C-alpha positions in Angstrom: 15.0 -111.8 -34.4 14.7 -109.6 -31.2 16.5 -111.1 -28.1 16.3 -109.9 -24.4 19.6 -109.4 -22.7 20.5 -109.0 -19.2 23.4 -106.8 -18.4 24.8 -107.8 -14.9 27.4 -105.7 -13.0 28.6 -108.4 -10.8 28.8 -112.1 -10.4 25.4 -113.9 -10.6 25.3 -116.8 -8.2 24.2 -119.9 -10.1 24.8 -118.7 -13.7 28.4 -117.2 -13.1 28.2 -114.1 -15.1 31.5 -112.1 -15.1 31.5 -108.5 -14.5 30.2 -106.4 -17.3 29.1 -109.2 -19.5 25.9 -109.8 -21.4 23.8 -112.9 -21.0 21.5 -113.9 -23.9 18.4 -115.4 -22.4 16.1 -116.4 -25.4 14.9 -115.6 -28.8 11.2 -114.9 -28.4 9.8 -111.4 -29.2 8.9 -111.0 -25.5 10.5 -112.4 -22.4 8.8 -111.9 -19.1 10.4 -112.0 -15.6 9.2 -111.4 -12.1 11.3 -111.0 -9.0 10.8 -111.5 -5.2 13.3 -110.6 -2.5 13.4 -112.2 0.9 15.5 -111.5 4.0 19.2 -111.3 4.1 22.0 -113.2 6.0 25.4 -111.5 6.5 26.8 -113.0 3.4 24.1 -111.3 1.2 24.3 -107.9 2.9 28.1 -107.7 2.6 28.3 -109.1 -1.1 25.1 -108.6 -2.9 24.1 -105.2 -2.8 27.1 -102.8 -3.2 27.4 -102.1 0.5 26.1 -103.6 3.8 23.5 -100.9 4.3 22.2 -101.1 0.8 20.5 -104.4 1.7 16.7 -104.5 1.4 16.6 -106.5 4.7 19.1 -106.3 7.6 20.5 -109.8 8.8 19.6 -111.3 11.9 22.7 -111.1 14.2 22.3 -114.2 16.4 19.6 -116.6 14.8 18.7 -118.6 11.7 15.3 -119.5 10.3 14.8 -122.3 7.8 11.6 -123.4 5.9 10.2 -126.5 4.5 8.1 -126.9 1.3 4.9 -127.0 3.4 5.7 -123.6 4.6 6.6 -124.6 8.3 9.5 -122.9 10.0 12.4 -124.0 12.2 14.5 -121.5 14.0 17.6 -121.8 16.1 20.1 -119.5 17.9 19.7 -116.8 20.5 16.0 -116.9 21.7 16.1 -113.2 22.3 16.7 -112.6 18.6 14.1 -115.1 17.3 15.9 -118.2 17.7 12.8 -119.7 19.4 9.1 -118.6 19.0 8.8 -119.1 15.4 5.2 -119.9 14.3 3.9 -123.4 14.6 1.5 -123.3 11.5 2.5 -123.9 8.0 1.9 -122.2 4.6 4.5 -119.4 4.9 6.4 -118.6 1.7 9.0 -115.9 2.6 11.0 -115.1 5.7 12.4 -111.6 6.3 15.0 -110.4 8.8 16.1 -107.5 10.8 19.0 -107.5 13.4 16.7 -108.7 16.2 13.7 -110.4 14.7 12.1 -112.3 11.9 8.8 -111.7 9.9 7.3 -114.5 7.9 4.8 -114.0 5.1 2.1 -116.1 3.6 0.7 -116.3 0.1 -2.2 -114.2 1.1 0.1 -111.5 2.5 -0.4 -112.1 6.0 2.6 -111.6 8.4 3.7 -113.3 11.6 6.6 -111.9 13.5 8.9 -113.1 16.4 12.1 -112.1 18.2 12.7 -109.1 20.3 9.3 -107.3 20.8 11.0 -104.0 21.0 12.5 -104.2 17.7 9.7 -105.8 15.5 9.3 -109.2 16.9 5.6 -108.3 17.7 3.3 -105.5 16.5 2.9 -106.7 13.0 -0.1 -105.9 11.0 -3.1 -108.0 11.4 -4.5 -107.6 7.8 -3.4 -109.4 4.7 -2.3 -108.4 1.1 1.2 -107.3 1.8 3.8 -108.3 -1.1 7.1 -107.4 0.4 8.9 -106.6 3.7 11.8 -104.3 4.1 13.8 -103.6 7.4 16.4 -101.8 9.1 18.3 -102.6 12.4 15.2 -102.3 14.5 12.1 -102.1 12.4 10.1 -103.6 9.5 8.0 -101.9 6.8 5.7 -103.8 4.6 4.4 -102.8 1.2 1.0 -103.6 -0.5 0.3 -103.6 -4.2 -1.3 -100.1 -3.9 1.9 -98.8 -2.6 0.7 -98.4 1.0 3.1 -99.0 3.7 2.7 -100.5 7.3 5.6 -100.2 9.7 6.3 -101.7 13.1 9.2 -102.1 15.7 11.2 -99.5 17.3 9.8 -96.0 16.8 13.5 -94.6 16.9 14.1 -96.8 13.8 11.2 -95.9 11.9 8.7 -98.4 13.3 6.1 -95.7 13.3 5.7 -92.5 11.2 5.5 -94.3 7.8 3.7 -92.2 5.2 -0.1 -92.8 5.0 -0.5 -92.1 1.4 -0.2 -94.8 -1.3 1.7 -95.3 -4.5 5.3 -96.1 -3.2 7.1 -98.9 -5.2 10.3 -99.4 -3.1 11.5 -98.9 0.4 15.1 -98.2 1.3 16.7 -98.0 4.7 19.8 -97.3 6.7 20.5 -98.3 10.2 17.7 -96.1 11.8 15.7 -94.7 9.0 13.7 -95.5 5.8 13.0 -93.9 2.5 10.3 -94.8 0.2 10.2 -94.0 -3.6 7.4 -93.5 -6.0 7.3 -93.9 -9.8 7.7 -90.3 -10.4 10.9 -90.4 -8.3 9.8 -88.5 -5.2 11.0 -89.7 -1.9 9.5 -89.8 1.7 11.6 -90.6 4.6 10.9 -91.5 8.2 12.7 -92.7 11.3 15.6 -91.1 13.1 15.5 -87.4 12.2 19.2 -86.9 12.7 20.0 -89.9 10.6 18.1 -89.6 7.4 14.5 -89.8 8.7 13.9 -86.1 7.5 15.8 -83.9 4.9 15.1 -86.0 1.8 15.0 -84.0 -1.4 11.9 -82.3 -2.3 12.1 -82.6 -6.1 11.2 -85.6 -8.2 13.1 -88.0 -10.7 15.1 -90.1 -8.5 15.4 -93.8 -9.5 17.6 -95.4 -6.8 18.6 -94.8 -3.2 21.8 -96.0 -1.6 22.7 -95.9 2.2 25.6 -95.6 4.7 24.8 -96.4 8.3 23.3 -93.0 9.0 22.7 -91.3 5.6 21.2 -91.8 2.1 22.2 -90.7 -1.4 19.7 -90.7 -4.2 20.5 -91.0 -7.9 18.8 -89.5 -10.9 19.0 -90.8 -14.6 21.3 -88.0 -15.6 23.7 -89.1 -12.8 23.2 -86.4 -10.3 23.1 -87.1 -6.7 21.4 -85.8 -3.7 22.4 -86.9 -0.1 20.9 -86.4 3.3 21.2 -87.5 6.8 24.1 -87.3 9.3 27.0 -85.2 7.4 29.6 -87.3 9.3 28.4 -90.3 7.4 27.9 -88.9 3.9 24.6 -86.9 4.4 26.3 -84.1 2.8 29.4 -83.3 0.5 28.1 -85.3 -2.6 29.6 -84.4 -5.9 27.7 -81.6 -7.7 28.5 -82.9 -11.2 26.3 -85.4 -13.2 27.1 -88.6 -15.0 27.3 -91.1 -12.2 25.7 -94.5 -12.8 26.1 -96.4 -9.5 26.8 -95.5 -6.0 28.5 -98.0 -3.5 28.8 -97.5 0.2 30.4 -98.7 3.5 29.4 -97.9 7.1 30.5 -94.2 6.8 31.2 -93.2 3.2 29.8 -93.4 -0.4 31.8 -94.0 -3.6 30.2 -93.2 -6.9 31.3 -94.5 -10.3 31.0 -93.1 -13.8 30.8 -95.0 -17.1 34.6 -94.2 -17.7 35.3 -96.0 -14.5 36.3 -92.9 -12.5 35.3 -92.8 -8.8 34.4 -90.0 -6.4 34.0 -90.6 -2.7 32.5 -88.6 0.1 31.6 -89.1 3.8 33.8 -89.7 6.7 37.4 -89.8 6.0 37.9 -92.6 8.5 35.9 -94.7 6.4 37.4 -94.0 2.8 35.9 -90.8 1.8 39.2 -89.7 0.8 42.0 -91.5 -1.0 40.0 -92.9 -4.0 42.0 -93.7 -7.0 42.5 -90.9 -9.4 42.7 -92.9 -12.6 39.7 -94.4 -14.5 38.7 -97.9 -15.8 37.2 -99.3 -12.7 34.1 -101.6 -13.1 33.1 -102.6 -9.8 33.5 -101.4 -6.1 33.4 -103.6 -2.9 33.5 -102.4 0.8 34.2 -103.6 4.3 33.0 -101.5 7.2 35.4 -98.8 6.6 37.4 -99.4 3.4 36.7 -99.8 -0.4 38.2 -102.0 -3.1 37.8 -101.3 -6.8 38.4 -103.7 -9.6 39.2 -103.2 -13.3 38.2 -105.4 -16.1 41.8 -106.8 -16.1 41.2 -108.0 -12.6 43.6 -105.6 -11.0 42.6 -104.1 -7.5 43.0 -100.7 -5.7 41.9 -100.3 -2.2 41.6 -97.3 0.1 40.2 -96.6 3.6 41.1 -97.9 7.0 43.2 -100.9 8.0 40.1 -103.1 7.5 41.3 -103.6 3.8 42.3 -100.3 2.8 45.7 -101.3 2.2 47.5 -104.5 1.4 45.6 -105.5 -1.7 47.2 -107.7 -4.2 49.3 -106.3 -6.9 48.7 -109.0 -9.6 45.8 -109.1 -12.0 43.1 -111.6 -13.1 40.8 -111.5 -10.2 37.0 -111.9 -11.1 35.3 -111.3 -7.8 35.8 -109.7 -4.4 34.0 -110.8 -1.3 34.0 -109.0 1.9 33.1 -109.0 5.6 33.3 -106.3 8.2 37.1 -106.2 8.3 38.6 -108.0 5.3 38.5 -108.7 1.5 38.9 -112.2 -0.3 39.5 -112.1 -3.9 38.8 -115.0 -6.3 40.6 -116.0 -9.6 39.2 -118.2 -12.4 41.3 -121.2 -11.2 39.5 -120.8 -7.7 42.7 -119.5 -5.7 41.9 -116.9 -3.2 43.9 -114.0 -1.9 42.9 -111.9 1.2 43.9 -108.8 2.9 42.7 -106.5 5.7 42.4 -107.5 9.4 43.7 -110.8 10.3 41.0 -111.3 13.0 38.4 -111.0 10.4 40.0 -113.5 7.9 42.4 -111.0 6.1 45.0 -113.8 6.5 44.7 -117.7 6.7 42.9 -118.2 3.4 43.3 -121.7 1.8 46.3 -122.1 -0.5 44.8 -124.6 -2.8 42.6 -123.9 -5.8 39.2 -124.9 -7.2 36.9 -122.8 -5.0 33.9 -121.3 -6.9 32.1 -119.1 -4.1 33.1 -117.4 -1.0 30.6 -116.7 1.8 31.0 -114.3 4.8 30.0 -113.9 8.5 31.2 -110.6 10.3 34.4 -112.2 11.3 35.1 -115.0 9.1 35.0 -116.6 5.5 33.9 -119.9 4.2 34.8 -121.0 0.6 32.9 -123.7 -1.5 34.2 -126.1 -4.1 32.2 -127.8 -6.8 32.2 -131.1 -4.9 30.5 -129.1 -2.0 33.5 -129.2 0.3 34.1 -126.2 2.5 37.3 -124.4 3.8 36.7 -121.7 6.6 38.9 -119.0 8.0 39.0 -116.0 10.1 38.1 -115.8 13.9 37.8 -119.4 15.1 35.1 -118.5 17.6 32.9 -117.1 15.0 33.0 -119.6 12.2 36.7 -119.4 11.1 37.1 -123.1 12.2 34.9 -126.0 12.7 33.5 -126.2 9.1 32.2 -129.7 8.2 34.9 -132.1 6.7 32.6 -133.9 4.3 31.4 -132.8 0.9 28.1 -132.2 -1.0 27.1 -128.7 0.4 25.5 -126.6 -2.2 24.9 -123.3 -0.3 26.2 -121.4 2.9 24.2 -118.8 4.9 25.4 -116.8 8.0 24.7 -114.8 11.1 27.2 -112.4 12.6 29.2 -115.3 14.2 28.1 -118.7 12.6 27.6 -120.4 9.4 24.9 -122.9 8.1 25.7 -125.1 5.2 22.9 -126.7 3.2 22.8 -129.9 1.3 20.6 -130.9 -1.7 18.2 -133.0 0.6 17.7 -129.9 2.9 20.1 -131.1 5.6 21.6 -128.1 7.6 25.1 -128.3 9.3 26.0 -125.2 11.4 29.2 -124.1 13.0 30.6 -121.1 14.8 29.5 -119.4 18.0 26.6 -121.2 19.6 25.2 -117.7 20.7 24.9 -116.9 17.0 23.3 -120.1 15.7 26.4 -122.3 15.4 24.7 -125.1 17.2 21.0 -126.1 17.4 20.2 -126.5 13.8 17.4 -128.9 12.9 18.4 -132.6 12.5 15.7 -133.5 10.0 15.8 -132.8 6.2 13.9 -130.8 3.6 14.9 -127.2 4.6 15.7 -124.2 2.6 17.0 -120.9 3.9 14.9 -118.6 1.8 17.2 -115.4 1.7 17.7 -113.7 -1.6 16.2 -112.2 -4.7 14.8 -114.8 -7.2 13.6 -113.8 -10.7 11.1 -116.2 -12.5 11.3 -115.9 -16.2 8.4 -116.9 -18.4 9.5 -117.5 -22.0 7.1 -119.1 -24.5 5.2 -120.5 -21.6 8.1 -122.0 -20.0 9.2 -121.0 -16.4 12.8 -120.7 -15.4 13.9 -119.4 -11.9 17.2 -117.6 -11.9 18.8 -116.5 -8.5 19.9 -112.9 -8.9 20.9 -112.3 -5.3 24.3 -111.2 -6.3 23.1 -108.9 -9.1 23.4 -105.2 -8.2 21.6 -104.0 -11.2 20.0 -105.7 -14.4 19.4 -103.6 -17.4 16.9 -105.1 -19.9 17.2 -104.6 -23.6 15.6 -105.5 -26.8 18.4 -106.0 -29.5 17.3 -106.0 -33.2 19.7 -107.5 -35.5 20.4 -104.2 -37.3 18.5 -101.7 -35.5 20.6 -101.0 -32.5 19.7 -101.6 -28.8 16.8 -100.0 -27.0 16.8 -100.1 -23.2 13.4 -101.3 -21.7 14.1 -100.9 -18.1 16.2 -101.5 -15.0 15.6 -103.6 -12.0 17.9 -103.6 -9.0 18.4 -106.5 -6.6 15.9 -106.1 -3.9 13.4 -104.3 -6.1 9.7 -105.5 -5.5 8.5 -106.2 -9.0 6.7 -109.4 -8.1 4.0 -110.1 -10.7 5.2 -107.3 -13.0 7.3 -107.7 -16.3 10.9 -106.6 -16.2 11.4 -107.0 -20.0 8.3 -106.7 -22.2 
C-alpha cells in the first residue's frame, strides 16, 4: 500500500513532530492538501521561518487584529499602526500584516487595507481575484492565480515597481525589497536597489529564496547558492560549493546547512557570519537578531554570534526545540523544562524553573510559555510583556506584537498584556475571535477534510512510499508557499 509522508524539519505546532521525524498521514493511494498563509505576528516571524526576515509577512509592531466567524474584524493598539480604522463590514477570511498596517482579504479576493497610509494602509488594489498577500516592512504585494502582482505602500520598500508580467508563484521579501519566483526558477526583484531590489541572478532553476535585513540568497536543487543585495548583510560572500539543503538567517548573516549537518555562514561578522561550528551533525539552526544556535539530534546546542545569544548556551543535551526573540534564546526539553541564554533584558534570564511547558511564544523583548492546562508564565522586559500575564488557565494560543502578548481561549476570548502602546490593553471584551496568523494545510483523504496547522514547519517534503519499491519524492512545500487549491501530494 502506498502511503504519503510528510518530513518535517522542525516542531509542528498542534501535532508535535520532533526534528527530522516522519509523519504517516494515511493509507490511500492519493492524499491531497492545500495550504494558505496569513499574516505573521512576532512569534511566528522569529520562530517559524528559519529567520525573522524569511517570514512571508512582516508582523505589525504596535497593533493586533482579530476576526470572528462572520468575517468581522476588531483591531486594537496604536491607531497609527492600524489599531483603529479596521473595516466595519463582514466577510473577510484572511488578515495580513506589515510593520505599520493591515490588509484584509475576502473570499472573492478583494482587499481592504488600514493603518499608516504611507506604508500600505491605503492604496490597495480595487479589483478582486487575489489569492495571497505578502509584505515587507513598509509595503504589500498581492498575487493572483495567473501570477500577476499588485504592490502598494512605500515606493522605497517596493510599493511600486512590481513586475508587469505574469506567471509568478511566490513572493519573498527582506526589509526593503521583494523577490518573485516563477516555476522555471527565474527571479525578479524590485524595491530598494541597494538592498536587493536589483542584482538578482539572471539564470533559472532556483527553488527557494531566503532573506536577511537587506539581502537575499537563492537556492537551487543541487544546493548551489546565489546571493545579492547589500554585501554588508550577506549579499555577497556566499559559498561557491554545492550540496546545501537549507539556508537560515538573522538580521545580518546567513547560515547554510548540508545533509551531513555541516554549516557555512556568511554576511556581517557582527551577526555571526564567522565562528560557526566546524563539526557536523546539526539538524536545525535558530537565530536572534545577531546570533545563531544550532542543534544536533541528541539535543545538544552550539551558539555563535553576538552577545544576543552567541554565547552562554547550555552544555547538556536533550533539548527538542529552541525559541527566539530579538536578543535571547529559550530551549525546551521533553519534560517541559526551559533553559534560556542571551541578553537578560530580552528574557535571556528569569525563565520559569518548573516543568510541564509545551510551547513558548516570543515578542521582541519577552517570552511567554504555555502549559497543557492553558496556564502561562512570562519573563523578559516587564514593560513589554515579561510580566502581567494572566494568572488563570485555559488559554490555547498566544500571539504577539513587538511589545505585547494576546492569549486566546477556546471560546474566542482574548486577554492581552504588555505595553499599551503595542496592544497590551484595549483587546475586545466579547468572545468568538480568532487571530488568523499562520499557515494552514487542509488535507483531503478519501473525501474527508483535516486541517493541520503547519505554521512551524520550515519545509515539508511529500513522498510516496511503496512497501518494497523505495521512496519517490513528489514535491516540496515551504511554510508560506501559496499553494491554495493545489495538491501538494498527488
